[in-house]
N, C-alpha and C positions, 0 to 999 in steps of 0.2 A: 345582530342576532335575529333569528326568525324562529317562529314556532311552526312545526309541521305536524301533521296528524297521520300516523302510519298504522293502518289496521286497528284503529280505535284507541291508539296510545299517542300521547302528546310528547314532543321532544323539542328542546332548544338546540338549534344548530347554527352554524355560521352561514350568513346569508350570501357569502361570496362563493360557496361551494355549489357543485351540482348534486343532484339527488343521490346518485350512486355513492359519491364520496361521503355525503352526509350520513347515509344509512350504514355504510360500512364502518364509519367512525363510531356509530352508536352500537356496533356489535351485531347489526342485522345482516343477514346473509342474502345477497343478490348475486347470481352468477354473472360473470363477465369474462371477456377475453381480450378485446383490443385495448381497453383502458388500462393505464398503468399510472400509479401515483406520481411518478417522476416525469411522466411524459404527457399527461393530460388525456383529453377525449378526442376521438375522431368519428365515433359512431359507425364503425365498419362492420362489426360482427352481429349486431342486433340482439345480443344475448341477454342484455340487462333490462328487458322490458318490464315495466310496472304499470299499473292502472292509476291514472291521475284524474281527479274529479274537480269540477269547477268550484264547488262549495259543499257544505255539509248536506245539502238537500239533493245534490246530484246523485242519482242511483245508476247511471249508465257509465259515465266516465269515458276515457279514451286511453289507448295504449301509447305510452311514450318510452323512449329510450332514456333510462335514468342517467346515463353518463352525459347526455346532451341536454338534459332538462335542468335549468337553474332552480335553485332553492327560492321559493317565494313564501313570504309570511302567510300563515293560515292556509297552507296548501294541504290538501287531502289526497293521500295516495294509499295504494294497497299493493303489497308484495304477494299476499296470499290469494288474491283474486284468481278464480278458476280460469278465466280467459287469459290472464297474464301467464299463469303457470302453463297452460296448454300452448301458448305462443312460444314460451322459452323452450319447452320440450320439443316443439317442431323445429325451432331454429337449430338446436344442437343436433337434431337428426339430419338436417340438411348438411351441417358442417361435417358430420361423420360419414356422409355418403361414400367418400373415397378414402376414408381413413382405414388403414389396415387393422385387422383383428390380431394385433401382435403384442398386447400388453405383457404377456408372460416373458417375452424375449426383449421387449423394449427397455432400454437403459433408464428411461424416465419413469418406469413403473414404480408405484409407491411414492413417487416424488413429483407427481404429474398434476398440473393445474387442470388439464383436460379431464382426467379421471375424476377429480374433485367436482368439477362442474357437471359432469355427466351424471354422477350420483345425486348431486344437489337438485338437478332438474327432474330426476326420476326417469330419465331415458335409459331403458334397459333391454330394448328389443330392436333388432336390425331387420327392417322390412325390404331394404334394397337388395336385389338379387342379381344385378347385372354386372357387367364387367367394370372394374374400377379403373380410374385414370392412374397411370403410373409415370414415374419420372426416373431419370438416371441421376444418381448422386454424384457429388463432386468431392475431390480431395481438397480440403480447405486448410491443410497444414497439420502440424503436430499438436495443436491445441483443441481443435473443433472437429467432431465427426458430423456427417451430414446424412440425413434420411428424409428426402423431400416428400415422400409418399405420405408422411404423417401430417403434412401442413393443413391448417384450417383457414389460411389466408386472413390472419388477424392484422398483419402488417406491423406487428410490434418490432420485429427484427430490424426492418429497414428504418423504422422511425428512430429506434435507438442508435443504430449504427451510423446512419447518415446525419440525422438532425441533432441528436443529443451528443454523440461522440465525434462527429465530423469525419467519419470514414467515407471513402469514395469508391471502394471496389466491391461492395455488396449492394445488390439492387433487386427490384422486382421486374420480371420479364413475362410477357404474355398478357392475356386478357380473359375476361369472362370467368369460366370455371377452370381455366388452365393457366394459372399464374405460377411462376417459378421464382423462388427466392435463392439467389446464389450469385456467383461471379460470372463474368463473361466467359472466362475459361477456368479450368482447374488451376488452383494455386493457393498459396498460403494467404490467409486474410491479413491485410496490412495493418489494420488498426491495433493499437496497443491495448484496446479494451474489448477485443473480440470475445473473450471468455464470458463476458456478461450475457452473451446470447444464450448461454446454457440455462440461465435463470430467467431472462426476459421472455424467451419462447415458452408458451404455455403447453407445448407438446414436446415430442422427442425429435424434432427436426434437427436441432443443434444440441449436441451432447458433448460432454467432457471426454475428449479423446484420451487424456492421461488417466482418467478413471477407467476407461474401457480395458486398459491393459491389465487391471487387477480389479475387476468389477465386483461390487457388493451392493445389495439393496440398501436403501437409506435406513430401513428399520434394523439392519444388521450392523450398522456402524456405531461406534462409540464416539461421542463428541465432547468437546469442552470449549468454553469461551476462550478465545485467544486473540493475539494482536500480531499483525503481520510484521515480520522481522526484516523485510527486504529493503526498506528505506525508512525515513523518519516521519512519514505522513501519519502513522499511527492507525491505519485502517483496522477495523475489527473483523475477525474471521472465525469460522467454525470448522476446524479440521476434523475429518472423520477417519477413524482407525478400525482396522480389522486384522487380527492375527499379528499384531505388532508392527503393521505397516500403515502409514498414512495413505488412504485411498483417494481422497479428494479434499479440496478446500472450497467451502461455500462462503458467500458473503454473510457476515453477521451485522445486522442492522444497528447503526448508531446514528441517531438523528442529527448529532452535532458534527460527526466526522464523515464517514464514507457513505452514509445513506444506503442505497441499494446496490452500489457498484464498486468493483475493484479493478485494478489494472492487471494485465496478464502476468506480470512478474510475480505479483502477490498471490495470484490464483494458482499458477502452474509451477512456481519455483520451489516447491516443497521436496523435490526428488532427493535432495541430499540427506533427508531423514532416513530414507530407505536404502541408501547405498550399501552394497555388500562388503565394501572395503573399509567400512567404518571401524575404528577401534572399539571393541566391546569388552576387552579385559585389560587390566593394567599391564604395562610392558616395562621391562628393564633392559637397558642397552648394555650388552657385555662389552668388554674391552676390545673385542675384535669387531665391534660394530653391529653384531647380530642382536636382534630383539628377542627377548624371552617373556612369555606371558606369566602372570603371577595371580595369586589370590589377593583379596582385598587387604587382609591383615599384613601379609608380607610386603605388599606395595606400600602401605602406610609406614611400616617399620623402616623399609629401605629409604623411603623419601625423607622420613624424619632423621634417620642417621646421617644421610647425605647433607641435609640442611644444618644439622647440629655441627658438622665439621666446617661449615662456612663461618668466616669472621662476621659477615654482615649479609643479611638477606633482604633483597628488594622484591617487590611484587609488581607485575605488569598486568594491568587490567585490560578491558576491552569494551568498545562501544557496541558490540553485538551481544554482550552478556547482560544479565539483569542487574538492577541496582543492588539487589541482595547479595549476589555473588561477588560483585566488585567491592561492596562494603565488607564482606567477610574476608576477602583477601587483604583489604586495608587493615582490618583488625589483626590479621595474622602477622603482617610484617611491620605494622605501625604506620601512622599517618605520614611520618617523615620519609618513609621508605616506599611509598606507593606511587606508581606511575599509572597514568590513565591508559597507556598503550597507544596513544595518538601522537602522530608526528608533530613536532613543535609548532610549525607554521599553522597547521590545521587546528591545533588546540588553541592557539592564540586567537584565531578567527572565531572558533566556537565560543570562547569566553567574551569576545567583543560583541558577538551577536546577542548573547544573553544580556549584556549591559545595555545594548541598544533597545532590546525588547522592554527593558524596565525604565529606561531613562529618556526616551525621545518624546514621551507624552502620548504615544499612540499604542492602542491595544493590538494584540495579535489575534486576528480573527480565526474562527474555526473554518473548516472547509464549507460548511453550510453558510456561514456568514460571508465568505468570499463570493458565493453565488449572488449575494445581494448588492455587491459593489457595482458602481456605474462608471468608474474610470480607473484604469489600472496601468501602472508603469512597472515594467519588468526590466531590471538591470542585470545583464550577464547570465541569466539562467535560461537554458533550454529546458523548460519545465516538463515537457513530455518525456525527456530522457532522465532528468534528475529527480523529479517528484511528480510522477504521472497523474496521481489522483488530484494533486493541486491543479494541474493543467486542466483536468476535466471540470473542476469547479470554475476556473477562469473562463472556460468556454461557455459555461452556463451564465456567468456574469455578463459576457458580451451578448449572448442571446436574450438576456433580460430586457433589452431595448424593445423587442417585439411586444412583450407583455405591457410595457409602459405605453407604447403606441396604441395597443388594443384598449387599455384602460381609458385612454383619452376619448375613445370612440364607443365606450360602453361595452366592450367585448371582454369577458372574463378570461383570466389567464389560463383556465383549464380548457378553453376552446382552442385546442392546439392548431388545427389547420387554419382557422380564421386568423389567429395570431401570426402564424407563419406567413400567410398571404399578405397581411398588412406589413410585416417586417421586411419582406423581401431580403435585401442584403444589408439592411440597417443593423447596427449593433452599437453597444456602448463602447466608449473609447478604450482601446488597448494599444499601448506603445511598447515595442520590444526593442531592446538593444543587446545584440548577441554577436559573437564572431562569425557564426555560420547560420545557414538557413534552418528554420524550425518548422514543425508542423502546425504551429499556431499563426504562421505568417499570413495565411489566407484569410483570417478573421481580424487581423491587426489593422488599426488605423494607420500605423506607420511601423515598419520593421527596419531598424537601422543596423547596419553591419559595421562593427568596429572591434578593435582589440581591447583587452582589459583596461588599460590606462585611459583610452579614449572613451570607453563606456563610463568610467568613473568621472571623467571630465564633463560628460553630458549630464550625469546626475548632479554634480556640483553646480552646473549652470542652471538646471531646473530649480534647485534650492534657492539660488540667488534670484531667479525670476519670481519665485514665490515670495521671498523675503529679502529685500535689498540689504539687510544687515548681515545676511549670510555671505561668506567670502565669494568674490567674483573670480571667474576663470580667465587668466591672462592668455592672450593669443588665440582666442576662440574665433573660428571663421564665421562668416555671416550665416551660412546655411545652418550650422550647428546652433548658433545663437537663436535663429528664428524657430528652429525645431524645439529648443528648450523653452522658449516663450509659449509656443503652441501647447506643449505638454503641460506647462504650469497653468495656462488658461483652462485647459480641460480638467485638470485636477481641482482647481478652484471652483469651477462651475458644477462639479459633481456633488451629490449629497453624501456619497460614501466612497471616497477615493481610496485606493490601495497601492502601496509600494511593495514590490517583491524583489528580493535579491538573495544571494546565497554564496556559498564558498566553492562552487563547482570550478571556477576559473582560478581559484587560489589567490584572489586579489583582496587584500585588506582595504585598498582604496575604494573598490566598488561598495563594500559594506559601509564605509564611512560616508560615501556619497548618498547611499540609501538612507543612512541615519540623518544626514543633513536635510534631505527632502522631507523626512518624517518630522523632524523638528520644525521645519518651516511650516508644514501643514498644521502642526499643533499650535504654533504661534499665530497662525491665521484663523484660529478658532474652528478648525475642522475636527470637532470632537468625535465624529463617527468615522474618521479616517482610520486606516489600519496599516500595519507593517508586518509582513511575513518574510521570515528569513529561513532559507532552506539549508538544512544540514544534510550530511551524507548518509549517516548510518542510524540504525533503529534507536540506539540509546546515546547518541552523541550529546543531546541536551542533558540527559540525566547524569552522564559522567562529568560533564562540565559543571553541573551543580554540586556533585559529590566532592569534587576537588581532587587534586593530585598533580604530579609532575608529568612532563612529556615523555614520549618514548625515547627521544634523543638524550634526555637526561639519564634515563635508565641505562642505555647502552654506554654512555660516558662513565657511569659509576662502575660498570664492569670493565670497561677498557682501561681505566686508570687504576683498577685494583681496589677502589674504595668499597666495593662489594664483590663478593665471589659466589653468592648463592642467589638464585632467582626462581620465582614461581610465576609461570605465565598462564593467564586465564583466557581461554577461548580467543586466542589472537595469533594470527600468522604474521610474524614480524617481517617476513620476507615480502609481504604484500604492501608494506608501509615504508620501508627504507631499503636502500641498495643492499644486495646480498653480501657484498664484501664487508660492509660495515657491520651487518648482523653477525656474519661468521666470525669476524674478529672479536666481537664482544662476547659471544657465547663460548668461544674457544678458551677464554680466560676464566670462565666460571667453573668453580669446583663442583657445583651441583645445579643442574637445570631440571626443574620439574614442570611439566606441562599438563594442563587440564583442558581437554578439548573433545569435540565429538566428530572431528574429521582428521584424516591423515594429511596434515599439511607439512610443508618443508620444516616448519618449526617443531612439529611433533617428531619428525624423523631425526631432528638434531638433539632432542632432549635425552637426558639420562634416564628419566622415569616419566612415563606417560600415564595419566589417569583418565579413563573414558567417561566423558560427561554426557549428560542428556541434552538433546536438542530442545527447541521450544516445545515440541510435542511431548517430551518426557520430563518437563520441568515446570515449576511454578516460579513466578517472579514479576517484576515491575519494570516497565519501560516508560520513558518520557518522550513524547512526540515533539516535533518542531513547533507545535502550538503551545508547548509547555504543559500538555495534558498527561498526567501520570495514569497509566492503565495497567492492570494486572492481566497476565496471561496464565492459564491453568494447564496443568498436566493432562494430556489427553488419555494417556495410558501408562501403566507401570511396566517398564521393560522387563523387570525381573519376573513378572508374572507370565507374560507371553513368551519370553525367552529365558528360561531359568539358567541357561549356561552363560548368560551375559553378566557383567559386573558393572553395568552402567549406573552411575549415580548423578544426581543433580550437582552442579558445580559447587554450590554453597555447602552441600553436605560433605563433599570431599574436603573442602577447606576447613569445615568445622571438625571433621575427624582428624585431619592433619594437625590442626592446632592442638587438639587434645593429646595426640600422640607425641608431639614435640614437648609438651608440658608433662608427659608421662602420667596422664590422668585418664580415667575411663571415659569413653565417649558417651556423653549424655544426649538424650533426645532434645533437639531444638525445633521449635515450631516456626513456621513461616511468619505467622502474625507477629511473634516476638522479634524476629529478625527485621521485619519491615518497620516495626516501631523503633528498633535500634537505629536503623538508617535515618528515620525521621528526626530522631534526637541528635544524631551526629552531625547533620548538615542543616543549618538554619533554613536554607532555601527549600529543603525537602520536608519541612515541618508538617505540612498538611497531608503527608503521604498516607498516614494511617486512616484517613477519611476516604481513601480510594475505593475500597471494596468491603463487602460484608465479611465479618470475622468467620473463622472456621466453625464457630458454634451456631451460625445462622441456620434457622430451620423454618419451614413452612408447614404448619399443622404437625409439628413434631418430626418432620421428615427432612433429610438432606435433599439436595437437588440431584436429579438423575442425570447421569452422563449418557444414558442409553434410552432410546424410545421404548415405550411400553410394549411394543410388539417384538422387541429384541428376541431373537431365537438362537438356539444352539449353544447356550452357555454351558450346558452340561457336556457338550462334545468339543469344546474349544481346544482342549489339550488332550484329546483322546489318543492322539498319536504319540504322546509322551507318557501319559499315565491314565488308566481308566478311572482312578480315584480323583475326581475333580476337586481341587482345593477351593476354599471359599474365596470370594472376590477380595482383592486387596482392600485394606482399610485406609482411608485418606484422613489423616489427622490435621492436615494443613489447610484444607479448604472446605467450603460448605457443600462440596459435590461428592457424590457416591459413585464408585466404580460399579454401577448397577443400574438396572431399570427400576429397581425397588426404591424409588424416591419420588419427590414431587416433580412431575414433568408437565403439569398443566399450565394454563395461561391466565387463569382467573386472578391469581394473586400477583400484583405488580412486583417486578424485580428487575434489576439492572443487568444482571449477568445471566443471559439466556444461552444455554449451550446449543440448542437447535430449535428451529421454529416449527411447531406443530400445534394444531388445535383440532378438535373434532370436526371432521369434514374438510379440513385444510391441511393436506400433507405436503403441498408444494411450498416454494419460498414465499408465495402470496400469504402464507400463514402469519407473516410479520404484521399484517393488519390487525391481528388479534392482540398484539402486545403494545400497540401504540395508543397514545392519548387521542390522537386523530390520525387518520390514514396519511402516511407521509410525514407525520410530525415527529414527536419524540417518544421514547419508551415511557410507559405509564409511571414507572418508578424513577424516571430520570435516566439520561444517557450515561453509559459507563465513563469513568475517568474523573480525575480531579485536576483542575487547572491550577498550576503552581505559580505562574506569573501573576503577581499582584497587580492591582490597578496601576497602570503606568503614570509616572509623574514627569513633567518636563524639567529635566535636571541636566546640567552641563551645557557647555558652549558648542558652537559649531566647530567641526573639524576644519582646520585651515591648511592642512598638508595636501595640496592638490598636485597630482603627478603631471609631469610634462607630457606633451603630445607624443604619440609613438612616432619614431623615425626609423624607417627600414634601414638595414645595414647592407653593405655591398655584397658580402659573401656569407652571411649568416641569416638564419630565420628564427624568429621567436616561436617557441613551441608552446602550444596550448593544449591542455587536456580537455577533450570533449566528452561529457558524460554519456553513458550508454545505458538504456533501460535493460536491454537483454545482453547480459554478460558483464555489466558494469559493477556488479557486487560479487563479493567473494563466495557467498553460499549458493545463490540461485544458479550461478555459473556451473555448479556441479550437478544440476538437474538436467537429464538428457533432453526433455522437450525444449528447455530454454536453450540448450546448446544447439539444437536444430534450428532454432529461431534466430540465433546470433548471426550477425553479418560478419564475414571475414574481415579482420582488421585492415584498414586502409589509412593512408596518410592524405589528409585534405589540404589542398593548396589552391591558391587563387589561379584563375585562368591566365592572368598576366604573368605570374611567376612560372606557370607551366609552359607558356609560350617561350619565355626567356630561356628555360632549361631544355626546351625541345621535348617536353613530356606530354603524351596523350593520355586520355583516361584509360586506366588499366595497366599502363606501363609500370614496370618495377622500378622503384626509387631506392637508392642507398641513402641511409640516414646515419650520421655520426652525432652522438649525443651523450654527454656526461661520460665519456670514455668508452661507450658502447657503440657498436656498429651493427645495423640490422637492415633488412630490406622489407618493403611493403609495397603493394600496388598503389597507384595514385588514384585519388578521387578529385576531380576538378570541381571546385565550388564557385558558384557565381557570387557568393557573398563573402568568402574568406578574404580578409584584408591583405593587401600586398605586403610581403615581407613576413608573413606568418604561416605556420603550418599547424594543422590540428591532428592530434593522435587520439585514438579511442581510449577513453579512461578505463582502467581496470585490466585490459587485456595485454597491452604492451609491456606493462610492468612484469607480467609473468613470462613474456617472451624473452625479455632482456635481462631481468633480474637486477637492473642497475639504476632504475629511475626512482626519484622521490615524487610521488603524486602531488600535484597542486603547487609545485615550486616553479617559479619563472625561470625558464632555461632558454639558451640559444644553441642552435645546432646547425650542422651543414647538411645539405641534401644535394644529390646529383642523380642523373639518370643512370640506372644500372646498365650493364652491357647487354644483357639479354632481353628478349621480349616476353619471357615466360611469366604467366600469371601464377601467383601463389595460390595453392589450393586451400580449401577450408580446413582440411586435415593438417596441413603444414602450419597454418597460422593460428588455429584455435589452441587455447591453453589446454 
């Protein structure tokens, strides 16, 4: 620690910080542009100047850039010095010379760091009267809009895109006062994290293209704290709503999880909330197959009557629904009649991963903790595609070698360019074992290409190299043995090694191999080692902890006649098992009731459909792959903005249906009570009630505001419907108000912040005001409750080691390859994501392609599980001989016959024609 004296006041600060970081952490305002808490200092903009004095007697001092000035004990500085203020005002005037006067039409207006800093420096007059430099903008794809004339050359965009996220197609071109930030040619930005440019950029150069289509100023959006539903990483988001539509999603800071950044699927995949073909009223399917809409009471009566006629009712839950909704379905049908809605193989792997998280002796690190690891082994997961935000943390872990080298030479971590220069291409150890090439290969120490069984064998060999008491792998070749020994040596030499695996390849053997490596590290006294196991869906972990049978079990109950009534919760069964199997089971059911927010094939097959709320219209709890339970909050009440709809939260439909079945009046149920019931019902979920503040939480007697204090137009929001504006909805379930008339300040610490705003800070940089230190944690603690207890070393090594893969003469093993864009059921319904999706292709090795006479792009015929279809070929330099890879998520919809994640063998041959399949033909 060090003591610094700022404008006559004494403060204790960290001596490892720079002055800008220290002052902002103290709540003192210094303007800045090029500095970013996650990316450090480069001293490019000169905006953060302060006066620094030699000692208490020095009355002259000198101007220093606070982002490049280290904290020194007994340092005297002045932010309010007149020379420093004049310098900062001059600097921003220089930066604004070519900036257009377009704030009223700029999409960043009211959300702009440049506006904040201009006001903070007192610059309010334009003296430049000459011709401004202008640029031609580029088309950067469906996610990002480009307006280069607003650039102030802070270099944040390229530093994030290239250095932090590893992108290669965005750069700086030109020199002096004519620098251009863009691509060599127009085209879609290739990085899976390009959307972060909209928040990294302090001006309006890079803006949210999806927001442009239905633009609304920040102060006219209603927000709520939420959790991304597109994968199991658990990133925190702030969705903004206007007129009953989600207009944009912003990153919500969580110091333990996503920090400042999201992946593009999480940021831009919200379009399914706004789809016009969503079911908004209950529907009853007549005997002729036509659907008829109903009112709520009739729908409940019809559903109850249909279910009463059934001999036995089962419930099928969903890993994309909240814990509360799944629990309410479980209560409705009884624990013995509840299915998780997850295919049997995947459910077995989910439960095995939970056991490994608890029993191997290694803790599951948060995303922030992953960034501190110094040796990582990844078995089977293409992290960019299956858990992109985890991949971004892994990239920072590898880059951490530069900070380590810098520290050895007395260079602080925040001195970004110096650290980068010292690091060059050095990085911490990263070992990848995947069937196909990945975007992390470029930073990997070694990227090994192998099939699932051979990946597992490598993992088992690493465990044996770490601990000779672990089972040895028979028949291992010398090259693989040496590789396993090298990996084991790197893991042992590391202070914080990490093992990552998951269920993308549908291999239990890979999970067991990862478990063996984890156990071996624990027995070698690597207490700081970690084990991260990637699940597929937002609430896969939570549903595994809640308990229940598999989807296969549920369909068997219907097929055999053991049950003839079924309630399906937010689940499209046709995306999980072959269509013929689902059709057969549902055809035998006397009553099929579906609750969902999308028109899926399952909805179309149901007798009665009840329209559910999406994550934006509901409250509930998810559990991330880290085992962190986090609550998401309703952004808006759909019945207020669209009175003609009958959308209800899933758990409310189930509560009302339960009461109707029992012929009882529907009583009000509160979310807090339901969450407590979940915690009491499943021992693993016991800490759940500690997750969030109760509905009665208040600050100074006020609920928390969902709307900024400048929110306008409330008295005209429904003028097209009725000139008599009703009062805002009353939220009994949460501490948030559907109003700006609540506490929206930053002074009082709290974990659940709907939107980041503080006086003078309207941009995302306002998160500085909510943190214990800049870039640290929220002052009241980061949201979420970790459910995985301290792990204990329990159980023995797995001894079931698969045999090495042997290619077959006329068949190929089929592997599902995860896809970030298009790989999940919901974001695939968002139009910008659909534009970003690559057309499905079959990946095969160059050797197999040569044997078949197939060139890249040739159409290949595939016979698999009784289905035949055609796809263009993609030749992969890494795909093992004897295997083909199909894009996860999309092929299932094309064929309707595959079970995702199941090991299969199929036949392929070159199709007769040379025709390329178009995107329109192959997209779902």
